[in-house]
C-alpha positions in Angstrom: 13.0 -8.1 -14.5 9.4 -8.3 -15.9 7.9 -5.4 -17.5 4.6 -4.0 -16.3 1.7 -5.8 -17.8 -1.8 -4.9 -17.6 -2.4 -7.2 -15.0 0.0 -5.5 -12.9 -1.2 -2.4 -13.7 -4.7 -3.3 -12.7 -3.4 -4.7 -9.3 -1.7 -1.7 -8.7 -4.9 0.5 -9.5 -6.9 -1.7 -6.9 -4.4 -1.2 -4.3 -4.4 2.6 -4.8 -8.2 2.7 -4.5 -8.0 0.7 -1.2 -5.5 3.3 0.0 -7.8 6.1 -1.2 -10.7 4.5 0.6 -8.5 4.5 4.1 -7.0 8.0 3.3 -10.8 9.3 2.9 -12.0 7.5 5.9 -12.4 10.1 9.2 -12.4 7.7 11.7 -8.7 6.7 11.0 -6.3 9.0 12.8 -4.7 11.7 10.7 -1.4 10.5 11.3 -2.1 7.1 9.8 -3.9 8.6 7.0 -0.8 10.8 6.4 1.5 7.5 6.4 -0.9 5.8 3.9 -0.6 8.9 1.5 3.1 8.6 1.6 2.9 4.8 1.1 0.3 5.6 -2.0 2.9 8.1 -3.3 5.8 5.4 -3.3 3.6 2.9 -5.0 2.4 5.7 -8.0 6.1 6.4 -8.2 7.1 2.8 -8.9 10.4 2.0 -10.3 11.7 -1.2 -11.8 13.5 -3.3 -9.2 10.3 -2.9 -6.6 12.4 -0.5 -4.4 9.4 1.8 -3.9 7.0 -1.1 -3.3 9.3 -2.4 -0.3 9.4 1.0 1.1 5.6 1.5 0.9 5.2 -2.1 2.6 7.5 -1.1 5.2 5.7 2.1 5.8 2.4 -0.2 6.2 3.7 -2.7 8.4 4.8 -0.2 10.6 1.6 1.6 11.2 -0.1 -1.5 11.3 1.0 -1.8 15.0 -0.2 1.6 16.0 -2.6 1.3 18.8 -4.7 3.8 17.6 -5.6 2.0 14.4 -9.5 0.9 14.0 -9.5 -2.8 13.6 -11.1 -2.7 10.0 -8.4 -0.6 8.8 -5.6 -2.8 10.4 -7.3 -5.9 8.4 -7.3 -3.5 5.2 -3.5 -2.7 5.8 -2.6 -6.2 6.3 -4.7 -7.3 3.0 -2.8 -4.1 1.3 0.7 -5.6 2.3 -0.1 -8.9 0.7 -1.1 -7.2 -2.5 1.8 -5.2 -2.8 4.2 -8.2 -1.9 2.2 -10.2 -4.7 2.9 -7.5 -7.2 6.6 -7.1 -6.1 7.2 -10.7 -6.8 5.7 -10.5 -10.2 8.8 -8.2 -11.0 11.5 -10.8 -9.9 
């Protein structure tokens, strides 16, 4: 298991910033913003082993299919999922 490097910390900060932007976007339905907040909390409470990243990825993937999701937010969520998966892989 790798330790958390400065590179990984920076990647996590970037992912959290993207989530904050989506949470603050009032064009995104409230239930979707709440799920993004949940995913953000899981990322911020990261435990070695990637368990919280896996859960955050699952939450984001689940809401990416919501029919009320603005298209630009859906694209941002897919990119965010890719970033979180890349961070998770660095811990293997």
